[in-house]
N, C-alpha and C positions, 0 to 999 in steps of 0.2 A: 533886797530883796521884793520879789516882783508880787504883787497880791493874787492870792488864789482865782482862779481863771473864773469860779462859780460867781465870787464877789464882784468881778471886775462885770459880767454880764449882768448881776443884779441890780449893783450900785457900788456904791462906795460905802454906805454903811447897812447896807444889808436889805435896803428898803425897793420894793417893784419902782422900775419908771411909771412915772404916771400915762396914764391909757393917753392915744391921741386924741385930739378932738373931731370931735364929727365933723365929715368935711372937710378938715384941714389934710393936707399933704403931710407924710411921715417930717417926724422932725428930720429925720438923718438918714437918707439910705444906707450912707455910709458908713453910719459907726452900726447899721442893723449887719451891713455884710462883714463890716470888721468885728463883728462881737461872733458874727457865726464861724468866720475863717479863725479866730482865735483858740472857736473850743473844738473844730477840728485837727489843730495845729497842736493843742495841749493832748486831743487822743493819740495821734499819730508818735508824739514824742515820748507816751507813757506807753504804749504800747504798739509801738511800731514792728520791732521785731516780731512779735508772736501773731500780728498781722500776715506781715509780709509770708511769713513761713508757713501760716494756716493757709493761703495764696496757692502757695507753689504746691503744699503739699494738696488741696485740693483738683488743681489742674493735674499733676501726675495720675490721682487714682482715678480721674476722670480718664483720662489718656489709659491707661491699663485696664480699666474696668468696660471701655465700650466695648471691645469685641466679645466678651462676656456678655454684657447687658445687653447685646444684639441677638446673640444665640439663644438669651431666655425669652428675647421676646417672639426669634422666630418661631421657639421650640411651643409659646403658647398659643400663638397664630394658626399653627398646625392643628394642634390638639384640638381648637376651637374648630377649624375647617372639618377634623375628622368625626366630632362627636356623632354620637350615633342618632340624633334627633337632626340633626343638620343632613347626613348622609341619609335618611330615610325620604327626606322631602328631594334630596337632590337625587336621590336612587329611584324613585316615582316619576318624576320629572324627565330624567334621561330616558327612563323605559317608554314614555308617552311618544316624545321626539322619536325613537329609533320602530315605535309602530307608525307614526305620520310617514318617516320617508321612507319605511318596508313599503304602506301603501303607493307612496306616490311611485314608486318605484316599479309596481307591480303593475300600477295602472298607463303608467309608459310603457312596460313591455307588451301590453296587451293591444294597446293602440300602435304600437310599431306593428305588431303581429299583425293585425288587421290591415293598416296598410299596405304592407307586402303581399299579405294575400290578395288584395285588390290589383294591386299593380301588373305588368302582365311580366313574364322571367324573359332577361335577357341573357343572351349570350356571356358567361364570362371569359371576359379579356385575358390571354395570356399572360402571366407573369413576367417580370421583365427578365430574370434569370431564364425562362425558357425559350428568347427568341435568339434567332442565332447568333453567336458571336465570331469575332476574326473583325480582321482590317476590312473597314469600307470596299465596297467597288470600287473600282477608276471609274465609273458612271456616277459617280456622285462625288466627283473633284476630289479624289484621294491623293496626297501628294508626298510619299514614303521621306522627303528628304525636309517635311515640314514636321515632323517629328510626332504626329499625332495617329502612329501605330498603337499597336497593343503593347507592346516593349518600352518601358521609358526607363531615362537614365542613362546612365553610364555601364556599356557591359563589356570589363575587360576580356583580352584575348585568348582563350585556353591556356597558353605556355605562364601567362600571369594567373590566372586562379589557383595553380595547380602549387598549393604552400612548400617552399622548399625549394621552386625549381625558377630560378628566375629567368626572366625574357628579354 
């Protein structure tokens, strides 16, 4: 039968090992590592299944509760953002910025109006839709075979346009 793990770690007779001498290297690093691993192995032998099931349970709980916790966090952040004291400060800041922007726009409008009053009036140019439309004049190098006219694309004959009457 094996001696208990605690007895192996403390010593054969229950006595603590002597403290290492000052300035001396540890008696045996191998013995220290072996003792620690022996303790861990004994704990896993004794509590292995409960440890494994606890880890799996925690992972499943985290997986299923993650979205719920995220929703709770978002609601808390939104509630903090919409707190009345914070809203008062933000509303005051927004009102001040709106007034500054309005003043800047009014100043810009006054400046433009003053420039327009100083500038001489020009005759307005006719809009592109007011210009005469139609095919270009022959003097401008118009070629009806080049396809640059007002009608674009394929135009079927009258017989083909009438549905139900082939041609």
